[in-house]
Residue frames relative to the residue before (quaternion, step in Angstrom):
aa qw qx qy qz dx dy dz
M 1.0000 0.0000 0.0000 0.0000 0.00 0.00 0.00
F 0.2055 -0.8090 0.5434 0.0896 3.56 -0.33 1.27
M 0.0226 -0.7618 0.6474 0.0040 3.55 -1.08 0.85
D 0.3394 -0.7152 0.5614 0.2412 3.54 -0.88 0.86
E 0.7035 -0.5002 0.3108 0.3979 3.57 -1.25 0.42
D 0.6264 0.5388 -0.3443 0.4459 3.61 1.04 -0.69
L 0.6548 0.4955 -0.3128 0.4773 3.58 0.97 -0.82
K 0.6265 0.5322 -0.3360 0.4598 3.59 0.97 -0.81
R 0.6667 0.4959 -0.3026 0.4669 3.60 0.86 -0.94
S 0.6432 0.5321 -0.3157 0.4510 3.56 0.99 -0.85
I 0.6576 0.4998 -0.3062 0.4733 3.60 0.94 -0.87
L 0.6695 0.5019 -0.3038 0.4556 3.59 0.86 -0.95
L 0.6753 0.4938 -0.2969 0.4605 3.56 0.88 -0.92
D 0.6361 0.5311 -0.3281 0.4535 3.58 0.97 -0.83
H 0.7186 0.4371 -0.2618 0.4732 3.60 0.84 -0.94
Y 0.6207 0.5136 -0.3512 0.4771 3.59 1.18 -0.40
Q 0.7302 0.4277 -0.2391 0.4761 3.58 0.87 -0.95
N 0.7819 0.1659 -0.0710 0.5968 3.58 1.16 -0.65
P 0.0078 -0.8494 0.5276 0.0097 3.59 0.65 1.04
R 0.3800 -0.7000 0.5596 0.2289 3.52 -1.00 0.91
N 0.8463 0.1871 -0.1558 0.4738 3.54 -1.17 0.73
K 0.4046 0.6998 -0.4886 0.3283 3.59 1.14 0.55
G 0.6622 0.4508 -0.3898 0.4542 3.53 -0.98 0.93
L 0.3323 -0.7665 0.5221 0.1718 3.55 -0.72 1.09
I 0.3096 -0.7409 0.5750 0.1568 3.54 -1.25 0.55
D 0.3339 -0.7169 0.5757 0.2078 3.56 -1.04 0.79
D 0.3721 0.6923 -0.5071 0.3537 3.55 0.16 1.36
D 0.4188 -0.7523 0.4577 0.2216 3.58 -0.56 1.18
R 0.5618 0.6002 -0.3962 0.4089 3.61 1.19 -0.26
Y 0.6407 0.5194 -0.3135 0.4705 3.60 1.22 -0.47
Q 0.2706 -0.7064 0.6282 0.1819 3.53 -1.14 0.75
M 0.1355 -0.8138 0.5625 0.0544 3.60 -1.06 0.64
I 0.0815 -0.7564 0.6476 0.0412 3.51 -1.22 0.70
H 0.2343 -0.7439 0.6134 0.1244 3.54 -1.11 0.83
N 0.0041 -0.7871 0.6162 -0.0261 3.58 -0.79 1.05
A 0.0078 0.7857 -0.6179 0.0298 3.55 -0.97 0.88
S 0.4005 -0.6981 0.5449 0.2353 3.52 -1.15 0.69
E 0.4228 -0.6885 0.5294 0.2587 3.54 -1.12 0.71
S 0.7619 0.4275 -0.1849 0.4501 3.57 1.17 -0.56
C 0.7913 0.1644 -0.1234 0.5758 3.63 1.21 -0.02
I 0.7269 -0.4631 0.2985 0.4098 3.58 -1.28 -0.13
D 0.4735 0.7064 -0.4407 0.2874 3.61 1.17 -0.35
D 0.1867 0.7444 -0.6043 0.2142 3.53 -0.66 1.24
I 0.2028 0.8145 -0.5122 0.1819 3.57 -0.01 1.26
K 0.2785 -0.6886 0.6417 0.1910 3.47 -1.39 0.43
V 0.1087 -0.7790 0.6164 0.0364 3.54 -0.99 0.91
Q 0.1304 -0.7715 0.6205 0.0520 3.54 -0.95 0.98
M 0.0261 -0.7936 0.6077 0.0177 3.55 -1.13 0.61
L 0.1718 -0.7416 0.6410 0.0983 3.50 -1.12 0.81
I 0.0145 0.7744 -0.6303 0.0530 3.54 -0.68 1.18
E 0.0777 0.7756 -0.6201 0.0884 3.53 -0.81 1.06
D 0.8468 0.0742 -0.0803 0.5206 3.55 -1.05 0.80
N 0.6581 -0.5537 0.2874 0.4215 3.55 1.00 0.95
T 0.6174 0.5050 -0.3441 0.4954 3.58 1.24 0.54
V 0.4110 -0.6686 0.5583 0.2690 3.56 -1.03 0.83
K 0.1994 -0.8198 0.5319 0.0723 3.55 -0.32 1.31
D 0.7991 -0.0851 0.0897 0.5884 3.58 1.05 -0.75
V 0.0887 -0.7385 0.6652 0.0650 3.51 -1.32 0.55
R 0.0248 -0.7835 0.6207 -0.0183 3.57 -0.93 0.93
F 0.0236 0.7937 -0.6078 -0.0067 3.57 -1.15 0.49
D 0.0548 0.7699 -0.6354 0.0233 3.53 -1.30 0.41
G 0.3892 0.7005 -0.5433 0.2505 3.51 -1.29 0.34
V 0.5682 -0.5358 0.4768 0.4034 3.50 -1.20 -0.70
G 0.2048 0.7925 -0.5557 0.1458 3.56 -0.86 0.88
C 0.5493 -0.5917 0.4794 0.3441 3.50 -1.30 0.41
T 0.7390 -0.4022 0.2993 0.4500 3.55 -1.32 0.09
I 0.6795 0.4960 -0.2988 0.4504 3.58 0.84 -0.95
C 0.6431 0.5316 -0.3127 0.4539 3.59 0.96 -0.87
F 0.7271 0.4320 -0.2523 0.4702 3.57 0.71 -1.06
A 0.6660 0.5074 -0.3200 0.4434 3.60 0.88 -0.86
S 0.6732 0.4843 -0.3129 0.4630 3.61 0.86 -0.86
T 0.6532 0.5051 -0.3152 0.4678 3.59 0.95 -0.83
S 0.6424 0.5260 -0.3117 0.4620 3.58 0.99 -0.85
I 0.6937 0.4891 -0.2831 0.4465 3.57 0.80 -1.03
I 0.7121 0.4438 -0.2773 0.4681 3.60 0.76 -1.00
S 0.6099 0.5356 -0.3703 0.4517 3.62 0.99 -0.68
E 0.6506 0.5181 -0.3079 0.4620 3.56 0.97 -0.87
M 0.6783 0.5175 -0.2877 0.4352 3.57 1.00 -0.82
I 0.7573 0.4157 -0.2303 0.4480 3.61 0.95 -0.77
I 0.5121 0.6224 -0.4439 0.3917 3.62 1.17 -0.26
G 0.7920 0.2612 -0.2338 0.4998 3.53 -0.88 1.04
K 0.6078 0.5520 -0.3475 0.4530 3.57 1.28 -0.12
S 0.5513 -0.5614 0.4836 0.3834 3.54 -1.25 0.41
V 0.6641 -0.4847 0.3751 0.4281 3.56 -1.25 0.34
E 0.6550 0.5136 -0.3149 0.4560 3.61 0.93 -0.86
E 0.6575 0.4966 -0.3119 0.4730 3.60 0.93 -0.85
A 0.6452 0.5190 -0.3203 0.4602 3.59 0.96 -0.85
K 0.6467 0.5113 -0.3162 0.4694 3.58 0.96 -0.85
H 0.6437 0.5244 -0.3204 0.4561 3.58 1.01 -0.79
I 0.6325 0.5160 -0.3259 0.4769 3.60 0.98 -0.83
I 0.6648 0.4966 -0.3023 0.4691 3.59 0.89 -0.93
D 0.6435 0.5178 -0.3231 0.4619 3.61 0.94 -0.84
Q 0.6592 0.5023 -0.3099 0.4659 3.58 0.94 -0.86
Y 0.6180 0.5293 -0.3369 0.4737 3.59 1.07 -0.72
Y 0.6508 0.5051 -0.3110 0.4739 3.59 0.92 -0.91
N 0.6276 0.5287 -0.3383 0.4607 3.59 0.97 -0.80
M 0.6575 0.5190 -0.3148 0.4463 3.57 0.91 -0.91
V 0.7359 0.4065 -0.2526 0.4790 3.61 0.72 -0.99
G 0.6627 0.4698 -0.3015 0.4992 3.58 1.28 -0.24
E 0.4540 -0.7201 0.4118 0.3253 3.56 1.34 0.25
K 0.4469 0.6355 -0.4825 0.4046 3.54 0.97 1.00
E 0.6687 -0.4743 0.3713 0.4359 3.56 -1.29 0.13
Y 0.0762 0.7950 -0.5947 0.0924 3.57 -0.97 0.91
D 0.5168 -0.6271 0.4968 0.3047 3.56 -1.34 0.33
A 0.2658 -0.8061 0.5120 0.1316 3.57 -0.10 1.31
E 0.6177 0.5507 -0.3517 0.4375 3.61 1.01 -0.72
L 0.6460 0.5335 -0.3120 0.4481 3.57 0.99 -0.86
L 0.7287 0.4910 -0.2456 0.4093 3.58 0.91 -0.94
E 0.2285 -0.8254 0.5013 0.1233 3.61 1.24 -0.13
E 0.8561 -0.0106 0.0281 0.5159 3.61 -0.75 -1.06
A 0.5628 0.6099 -0.3903 0.3986 3.59 1.14 -0.50
N 0.5111 0.6413 -0.4158 0.3932 3.60 1.23 -0.28
A 0.4789 0.6525 -0.4406 0.3883 3.60 1.24 -0.16
F 0.6988 0.4425 -0.2560 0.5003 3.59 1.25 -0.40
D 0.3541 0.7976 -0.4462 0.1984 3.59 1.23 0.21
T 0.7240 0.3535 -0.2577 0.5334 3.61 1.20 -0.15
L 0.3161 0.7743 -0.4941 0.2373 3.59 1.24 0.27
Y 0.5833 0.6034 -0.3678 0.4003 3.59 1.07 -0.68
K 0.6064 0.5713 -0.3510 0.4274 3.60 1.18 -0.46
Q 0.7211 0.3365 -0.2044 0.5701 3.57 1.30 -0.32
A 0.2158 -0.8405 0.4827 0.1184 3.55 0.44 1.25
N 0.6630 0.5146 -0.3117 0.4455 3.59 1.00 -0.76
R 0.6973 0.4545 -0.2765 0.4803 3.63 1.20 -0.28
I 0.4523 0.6958 -0.4576 0.3192 3.59 1.23 -0.15
K 0.6178 0.5369 -0.3497 0.4558 3.59 1.01 -0.74
C 0.6210 0.5410 -0.3380 0.4554 3.60 1.00 -0.79
G 0.7378 0.4405 -0.2179 0.4628 3.53 0.96 -0.93
T 0.7464 0.3754 -0.2234 0.5020 3.59 1.25 -0.06
I 0.4669 0.7164 -0.4422 0.2706 3.62 1.17 -0.30
G 0.6961 0.4448 -0.2703 0.4945 3.60 0.94 -0.83
I 0.6391 0.5275 -0.3183 0.4605 3.55 1.07 -0.75
H 0.6048 0.5357 -0.3500 0.4742 3.61 1.06 -0.71
A 0.6382 0.5173 -0.3312 0.4641 3.60 0.98 -0.78
M 0.6456 0.5101 -0.3234 0.4674 3.60 0.96 -0.82
E 0.6456 0.5180 -0.3115 0.4667 3.55 0.97 -0.89
D 0.6568 0.5086 -0.3082 0.4636 3.60 0.93 -0.87
L 0.6498 0.5069 -0.3186 0.4682 3.59 1.00 -0.76
I 0.6346 0.5069 -0.3261 0.4838 3.59 1.02 -0.73
N 0.6525 0.5126 -0.3121 0.4626 3.59 0.93 -0.88
A 0.6393 0.5170 -0.3234 0.4685 3.58 1.01 -0.81
Y 0.6277 0.5308 -0.3316 0.4629 3.59 1.01 -0.77
E 0.6843 0.5023 -0.2904 0.4417 3.57 0.91 -0.93
Q 0.6809 0.4567 -0.2916 0.4928 3.58 1.14 -0.55
């Protein structure tokens, strides 16, 4: 799935300025993880509700750069309503993409805006901090 640089910037800016699933919920059914970067401003909390082996909801809030918020917004939107296995597959494909490995571009849709993130090694953490939290929450559910 080819995206020109203008489309990538537009997607990132949209998800940064209007992040989907932003705002935490006071509900004991949700599990939460706090992730912060040692090297930049990224400091977010991610909540996830998984029931019946399905990701029912993902929420996040905190402080983050454009890459942090946009990646968390996009992937959270992609995994809501998916089975745990499907969500893990989406996350794995995202990691493959930012790690410059083979991945399913069709599956990743808007997340393809990060397809050159691997070229900026210092920004990979920004683009994965929220996704690592989602992965950790899924792993905790499975255990």
